N, CA and C of each residue as an Amber inpcrd file, in Angstrom:
protein
   309
   7.7200000   1.2580000 -13.3860000   7.6200000   1.6980000 -11.8850000
   8.3560000   0.8770000 -10.9850000   8.8440000   0.9110000 -10.2700000
   9.5330000  -0.1610000  -9.1870000   8.4390000  -0.4470000  -7.9920000
   8.0200000  -1.8860000  -8.1270000   7.1180000  -2.4220000  -6.8420000
   7.3290000  -3.6090000  -6.5670000   7.2010000  -3.3770000  -4.8380000
   8.2020000  -3.8000000  -3.7850000   6.7140000  -3.9410000  -2.6550000
   7.4060000  -5.7520000  -2.3030000   6.3200000  -5.8290000  -1.6620000
   6.8150000  -5.8400000  -0.3930000   6.6470000  -5.3860000   1.0030000
   6.8590000  -5.8120000   2.4730000   6.2400000  -7.4630000   2.8140000
   7.0280000  -8.2440000   3.7100000   6.6310000  -8.8120000   3.9740000
   5.4300000  -9.5170000   5.0750000   4.7740000  -8.2690000   5.5520000
   3.4770000  -8.9410000   6.0690000   3.0460000  -8.8450000   4.4110000
   2.2540000  -7.7830000   3.7370000   1.2910000  -8.1040000   2.8630000
   2.0010000  -9.1190000   1.8940000   2.8750000  -9.3320000   1.6850000
   2.8240000 -11.0310000   1.2440000   2.5200000 -12.4810000   2.0980000
   2.7130000 -12.2390000   3.4040000   2.1300000 -13.1870000   4.3300000
   0.9200000 -12.9360000   4.2830000   0.1340000 -11.9340000   4.9060000
  -1.3930000 -11.9700000   4.4690000  -2.2330000 -12.5710000   3.2240000
  -0.9230000 -11.7110000   2.0100000  -1.6070000 -12.9440000   1.0200000
  -1.4650000 -14.5620000   0.2750000  -0.5810000 -14.1040000   0.7440000
  -1.0400000 -16.2430000   1.4570000  -1.5590000 -16.7520000   2.1300000
  -2.3500000 -16.3760000   3.1860000  -3.1630000 -16.4620000   4.4950000
  -4.8710000 -16.2080000   4.0150000  -4.5570000 -15.2810000   3.1490000
  -5.8990000 -14.7280000   2.0730000  -6.0410000 -15.2720000   0.6010000
  -5.5830000 -16.6640000   0.4670000  -5.2080000 -16.7430000  -0.9000000
  -6.6050000 -16.7250000  -1.9780000  -7.8920000 -16.7050000  -1.3340000
  -8.7030000 -17.0740000  -1.8830000  -9.6920000 -16.2500000  -3.0580000
  -8.4320000 -14.7220000  -2.3470000  -9.3660000 -13.2940000  -2.9380000
  -7.6470000 -13.0100000  -3.3200000  -6.9110000 -13.8690000  -4.5250000
  -5.6810000 -13.7380000  -4.6700000  -5.9700000 -13.3290000  -6.3830000
  -6.6220000 -13.3540000  -7.4680000  -6.3070000 -12.8240000  -8.1310000
  -7.8220000 -11.2550000  -8.0490000  -8.8580000 -10.8340000  -7.0390000
  -8.7490000  -9.2870000  -6.6110000  -8.1390000  -8.9390000  -6.0840000
  -7.1220000  -9.8190000  -5.3360000  -5.6190000  -8.5210000  -5.0380000
  -5.1530000  -7.9700000  -6.3790000  -4.2540000  -9.4000000  -7.2070000
  -3.9910000  -9.3800000  -8.3330000  -4.4220000  -8.1420000  -9.4060000
  -5.5450000  -7.9950000  -9.4920000  -6.4850000  -6.4960000 -10.8670000
  -6.6210000  -5.6670000  -9.8610000  -6.1670000  -4.8010000  -8.2880000
  -6.5190000  -4.1960000  -7.3690000  -4.8470000  -3.7240000  -7.8640000
  -4.3100000  -5.1460000  -8.0010000  -2.1800000  -4.3730000  -7.2630000
  -1.7570000  -3.7180000  -8.8020000  -2.3230000  -4.5550000  -9.9500000
  -2.3010000  -3.3630000 -11.5220000  -2.7730000  -2.5790000 -11.8200000
  -4.2370000  -2.2040000 -11.1420000  -4.6640000  -0.7080000 -10.6710000
  -4.1090000   0.0280000 -10.6800000  -3.4220000   0.0980000  -9.3350000
  -2.5880000   0.8810000  -8.8900000  -1.1390000   0.9100000  -9.0510000
  -1.0160000   0.1770000  -9.7430000   0.2160000   0.3810000 -10.3540000
  -0.2190000   1.0220000 -11.5870000  -1.0000000   1.1170000 -12.0890000
  -1.2170000   2.0970000 -13.8520000  -2.1850000   3.5990000 -12.9530000
  -2.2590000   3.6750000 -11.6570000  -2.3780000   4.9640000 -11.6070000
  -2.3720000   4.7110000  -9.6670000  -1.5360000   4.8860000  -9.5360000
  -1.4100000   4.8750000  -8.0070000  -1.8210000   6.1130000  -7.1430000
  -2.0840000   7.0720000  -7.8000000  -2.6690000   8.2110000  -6.9570000
  -4.3240000   8.6080000  -6.9670000  -5.1370000   7.5160000  -7.8660000
  -6.2370000   7.3830000  -8.5290000  -6.9780000   6.3950000  -7.6790000
  -6.0710000   5.2910000  -7.8860000  -7.1790000   4.1880000  -7.5860000
  -7.2320000   4.0480000  -6.1870000  -6.3850000   5.1410000  -5.1690000
  -6.2630000   4.5730000  -3.6780000  -6.4030000   5.9330000  -3.3120000
  -6.5560000   6.1570000  -1.6940000  -7.7090000   6.9200000  -0.8350000
  -6.3840000   7.5980000  -0.0140000  -5.7360000   8.4210000   0.5810000
  -4.8100000   9.0170000   0.7410000  -4.9470000   8.5290000   2.1370000
  -4.5020000   8.3100000   3.5290000  -4.5650000   8.2520000   4.4820000
  -3.9350000   9.3210000   5.5280000  -5.3130000   9.6920000   6.5850000
  -4.8050000  10.4510000   7.3210000  -4.4210000  10.1570000   8.3260000
  -4.0460000  11.7490000   9.4570000  -3.8030000  11.2550000  10.9630000
  -2.3020000  10.1320000  11.1240000  -1.8410000   9.7800000  11.9760000
  -1.0180000   8.4680000  12.2000000  -0.5140000   7.7850000  10.7060000
  -1.3460000   7.5070000   9.6710000  -1.1600000   7.2440000   8.3790000
  -0.9250000   7.8300000   7.5030000  -0.8130000   9.3420000   7.9670000
  -0.7920000  10.0710000   6.6140000   0.9440000   9.4830000   6.2240000
   1.0900000   9.3470000   4.5590000   1.6180000   9.0640000   3.5450000
   1.6560000   7.7590000   3.2610000   0.2590000   7.1250000   3.9000000
   0.1800000   6.0110000   3.0780000  -0.9530000   6.0090000   2.0480000
  -1.4850000   5.2660000   1.8230000  -2.6850000   4.8750000   0.7630000
  -3.5050000   4.0070000   1.2550000  -4.9960000   3.7210000   0.3650000
  -5.6230000   2.3470000   1.0580000  -6.3900000   2.5170000  -1.0240000
  -6.8390000   1.4220000  -0.5070000  -7.8110000   0.3990000  -1.9330000
  -8.3070000  -0.6150000  -1.7640000  -9.6470000  -0.2420000  -1.8890000
 -10.6430000  -1.0750000  -1.8240000 -10.7950000  -2.5430000  -2.6110000
 -10.1050000  -3.8750000  -1.7770000 -10.7560000  -5.1670000  -2.8120000
 -11.5800000  -5.7730000  -3.5390000 -12.1020000  -6.1610000  -1.5560000
 -13.7560000  -5.6880000  -1.6010000 -14.2950000  -5.3690000   0.0280000
 -15.5660000  -5.7470000   0.0050000 -16.3750000  -5.3960000   0.9550000
 -14.9510000  -5.0080000   2.4050000 -15.1060000  -3.9040000   3.3500000
 -13.8650000  -4.3170000   4.3680000 -13.0780000  -4.7570000   4.0490000
 -11.6080000  -4.5650000   2.6090000 -10.7850000  -6.0190000   2.7290000
  -9.6960000  -4.5730000   1.6400000  -8.7570000  -4.3300000   2.7950000
  -8.0050000  -3.1120000   1.7590000  -7.0200000  -3.5330000   1.6220000
  -6.3220000  -2.5780000   0.7160000  -4.5980000  -3.1030000   0.5960000
  -4.2460000  -1.2840000   0.9600000  -2.7720000  -1.5990000   1.5920000
  -2.7380000  -0.1550000   1.8110000  -0.8740000  -0.0630000   1.0330000
  -1.1520000   0.9580000   0.6870000   0.8120000   0.6220000   0.2980000
   1.0890000   1.8320000   0.0530000   1.8970000   2.6530000  -0.2220000
   3.0040000   3.9860000  -0.4200000   2.9770000   3.7160000  -1.7800000
   3.0240000   5.3280000  -2.1580000   3.5390000   5.4100000  -3.0990000
   4.7660000   6.9120000  -3.0260000   6.3520000   6.7910000  -2.8530000
   6.9130000   7.1380000  -2.6070000   7.5510000   8.6300000  -3.4120000
   6.9210000   8.7130000  -4.7590000   7.0520000  10.3920000  -5.4470000
   5.9240000  11.2750000  -4.5840000   5.0620000  10.7010000  -4.0810000
   4.0490000  11.8120000  -3.3710000   4.5290000  11.4240000  -2.3430000
   4.9290000  11.1140000  -1.5620000   5.2780000  10.9800000  -0.0140000
   6.1700000  11.8390000   0.0820000   7.3490000  11.7110000  -1.0960000
   7.9690000  12.9390000  -0.1230000   7.3630000  14.1140000  -1.2720000
   7.1670000  14.3770000  -2.5840000   6.2800000  15.6430000  -2.5490000
   5.9990000  15.8710000  -1.3580000   4.7340000  15.5370000  -0.8260000
   3.9210000  15.9280000   0.5800000   5.0150000  16.5160000   1.4610000
   5.9410000  15.5670000   1.4610000   7.1940000  15.7450000   2.6230000
   6.7190000  15.0210000   3.7940000   5.6870000  13.3510000   4.1950000
   5.4010000  12.5740000   4.4630000   6.5610000  11.9300000   4.8660000
   7.1900000  11.9190000   4.0950000   8.7220000  10.7240000   4.2130000
   9.4420000  11.0120000   5.9930000   9.6500000  12.0850000   6.3370000
   9.5150000  12.7740000   7.9040000   8.6550000  11.9160000   8.5430000
   7.4710000  11.5290000   8.0980000   6.3620000  10.8640000   9.6240000
   6.5490000   9.7570000   8.8450000   6.8580000   9.0500000   7.6250000
   6.8600000   7.3150000   7.4350000   8.1580000   6.8640000   7.3090000
   9.2800000   7.3910000   7.3000000  10.7360000   7.1410000   7.4750000
  10.8180000   5.8220000   7.3480000  10.7440000   5.3170000   6.6390000
  11.0910000   4.0620000   5.6810000  12.3880000   3.6920000   5.9480000
  12.6960000   2.4400000   5.6410000  14.1790000   2.2870000   6.4120000
  14.9410000   2.7230000   5.5930000  14.4010000   2.1410000   4.1450000
  15.2300000   2.5400000   2.5740000  14.6990000   2.8810000   1.8130000
  14.0260000   4.4620000   2.7980000  13.5730000   5.8950000   1.7060000
  14.3470000   6.2530000   0.5790000  16.1070000   6.4770000   1.0310000
  16.7950000   7.0880000   0.1550000  16.9610000   6.4410000  -1.1020000
  17.3690000   4.8200000  -0.6780000  17.8110000   4.2580000  -1.2510000
  16.4330000   4.0370000  -2.7420000  15.2560000   4.4700000  -2.8350000
  14.0090000   4.0340000  -3.4850000  14.0940000   5.3270000  -4.7720000
  13.8380000   4.8450000  -5.9490000  13.6850000   5.5390000  -6.5280000
  11.7270000   6.5530000  -6.6880000  12.2720000   7.4190000  -7.0320000
  10.1490000   8.5310000  -6.5610000   9.1600000   6.9120000  -7.2270000
   9.6140000   7.0770000  -8.4350000   8.2970000   5.6040000  -9.0740000
   8.2480000   4.5820000  -8.1230000   8.4650000   3.8740000  -7.0160000
   8.6090000   2.8910000  -6.2420000   6.7750000   2.8940000  -5.5810000
   6.5280000   1.8960000  -5.8550000   4.8170000   1.4130000  -4.8710000
   6.0560000   0.2940000  -4.2970000   5.1280000   1.0800000  -2.6340000
   5.6250000  -0.5920000  -1.2130000   3.8870000  -0.8500000  -1.1400000
   4.2490000  -2.2280000  -1.3850000   2.5120000  -2.7020000  -0.9270000
   2.9410000  -3.3160000   0.1540000   2.8000000  -2.4650000   1.1340000
   2.5330000  -2.7200000   2.8710000   2.3570000  -3.6950000   3.3700000
   0.1800000  -3.8770000   3.7910000  -0.3490000  -4.5750000   4.1780000
  -1.5610000  -5.2530000   3.2620000  -2.4740000  -6.3780000   3.8070000
  -3.5690000  -6.9630000   3.1680000  -4.2770000  -7.3040000   4.0680000
  -5.4330000  -6.6660000   4.2520000  -6.1820000  -7.4450000   5.5230000
  -7.5700000  -6.6190000   5.5240000  -8.2700000  -7.1350000   6.5720000
  -9.5370000  -6.5600000   6.7470000  -9.7300000  -5.5530000   7.3580000
 -10.5640000  -4.1720000   7.1390000  -9.8350000  -2.8170000   7.6100000
 -10.8840000  -2.9380000   8.7180000 -11.5540000  -3.9100000   9.3730000
 -12.3440000  -4.1730000  10.8460000 -11.2270000  -4.0520000  11.8950000
 -10.1410000  -4.0340000  11.5480000  -9.0170000  -3.5370000  12.5440000
  -8.2650000  -4.9760000  12.8060000  -8.8640000  -6.0390000  12.2690000
  -7.9670000  -7.1330000  12.5650000  -6.2690000  -7.0570000  11.8780000
  -5.5830000  -7.5070000  11.5230000  -4.6800000  -8.4510000  11.0190000
  -3.3980000  -7.0490000  10.5490000  -3.9130000  -5.8690000  11.8310000
  -3.0650000  -4.6990000  12.4290000  -3.1320000  -4.0290000  11.0910000
  -4.9020000  -3.6630000  10.8680000  -4.8800000  -2.9080000   9.3240000
  -6.2310000  -2.0750000  10.3300000
């Protein structure tokens, strides 16, 4: 499994360091089973998955294989899509679900 972390995810993890252990546990679960651990998003966020870390705090990620299989890559339009193997999981955002921090 190829795993990448977007800079926004890394910055948010530094900002919310108090839940770092919970985030690590969820990341491990997502890596082990990306399609069943998270929930596919709809609408403008089609192609992305979300996974709760704790109440109202979520991880947003992409699983390249599923994105391509569902043809969501035309919507997501990652700049490095063609370079990434299908087994790539990209951790994109981390933050409160209430709309702050861009989620």
